[in-house]
N, C-alpha and C positions, 0 to 999 in steps of 0.2 A: 698346603696353607704352612704358613710360616710358624708364629707362636701361639698355642691356644688359648693365650692371656690377651692377645689383641686380635683374634679372629672370633666372630660370633657367627654361630648357626641361626638363621631365623627360618623357622616353620611356619607352615598355613597359610603361605602366600596364594590370594586370586590367581587366576591364569592370565589375566590380563595385566599384573604387574610385570615393569621391564626391571633391566638392571638399573636404568636412569630413574624410574621412580621410587627404587629400594635406595639408592644413592641419596635423593633427595631426602627421604624420609630418615635417614640416619645421619646426614652431615650436621645436623645442629649440635651434634655432641661430640666433635673435633673431626680431625683431618682424617678422612677416609681414604685409604691407601689402594684397596681393591674392592670390588664388588663381581660376585660370580654367581650365576645359578644354573646348576648342572641340567642338561636338554634330557630329555626321553628321547632315544634312538628313533623310535617307531614315529611320535606324533611329531619331533622336532619342536617340542613347547618345552617350557620349564618342569620340573618335577613337584612343584609346590613349596620349593624350600631354596635357600641361598646362602651366600656368606659374604659378610660384611668383616673387611680386614683395619683397623684403625694404625696409625701410625704410635698411639701411647696407649699403654693397657688401662691407663686412668679412663681415657675418652672411652674404651670399650665398655668398661665397667658401668659408666655413668649411662650409655646406650642401653646394656642389657638392663639394668633397674628402670629405667623410663620406657623402654619400646616392649618389655614382657606384658604379655595378655594387652597389649594395646591393639586398636583397631585400625586398620587397613583396607581400604577398599571392601568393608563391610567384612572383613573376615579378621579373628583374632589372631594375633601373632604369638607365637612361642620364640623366645629368642634366650640362649643359652650359649655358653663358650664352647666353641666347636672342638670336637673331639680329633686328636689327629689321625690321617689316613692309615687304616690296618691292611696291608698287602698280604696276602695269604700266600704262605710260603713258609721256607724254612727261617733259621734264626737269623740269615741275612736279609729278610726279605725280598728275595728274590721270587716275581710272580711265576717266572719259569721254572722255580724248583720245587719238587713236590714236597708237602708237609713232612714226610717220613723221610727226606734225605739227610736231613740232620741227627737222624736217630742213633746212629753209631756215634757220632762224636757226643752224643748226650750222653751214650751208656759209658763210654770213654771217662767222660768227665764226673760220673757217677762213682765210676770203679776207681778212682784216683782219690775223689774224697773219703770214701769208705777206708781206702789203705792210709791214707794220711791219718785220719781216725784212729786206726789200729797203731799206728807208729806212735802217734802222741799218748795212747793209752798206756802201751808198753813201755815209753820212756817215763812216764809217771809212775810205773809202777817200780821201775828200777830204780829211780830216785828215791823214793818212799821205802823200798827195801834198804839203800844203803844208809838212808837217814837212820832206820831204825837198828841197823848193824853198829853204826857209829854210838849211837844211845847205849847200846848192849856193852859197846867195849869202853866207853865212858862210865858206865856203872861199875865195871869190874876192875876199872884201873889200868886197863892197857894202853891207855891214850898215851902215857910216857914214852913207853917201849916204842909206839908207833911212831911219836915224834922225833926220836931219834933216827929212825930209817927216813924219815921224810927230808933230813938234812941232806943226803947224799941224793934224793931221788927228785928231779923237779918237775916230772909228772905228778909224782904223788901230792906234791905242795900244790900244783893246779887243781888237782880233782878235790882235795880239802878245803881250798878257798872257793871252788865251785858249790861245793857240798854246805858251806857255811853261809854263802850268798843266799842259796835257795831257801835255807831254812830260817832266813830271817824277815 
């Protein structure tokens, strides 16, 4: 199924309904791109539902509004937007991949996120401590002495600018 906003699920189909009948029932609402009715492998008959794909999402919306709870061959239809196909498997969606195959990558990602959160918390604590130390020095009047030291040290100047920017 292409776009869930252009593909409709049509449920409650009577067993004599064919793709041609379904196409004819939905064509009044716009250009139909595709009609499919999955077959039951044992009986080779459709399974009581189908999918109608329109070229335009507005046509699909109009068909859903008009055909939901409508009657076709004596059966009441259920018409909704189709859900994307969910393939069982890992994050990559491979059907041959077991569900637990990506567990290691998930755990690694969780550990990385926790580590990043710890580093961010440590960084914030360091910045707050530096700001508090700067406030204490300013209160004591030691800032003037530090300004003289910073004239000779470019790294100290850069740190002071960074602290000033973060506090504003």
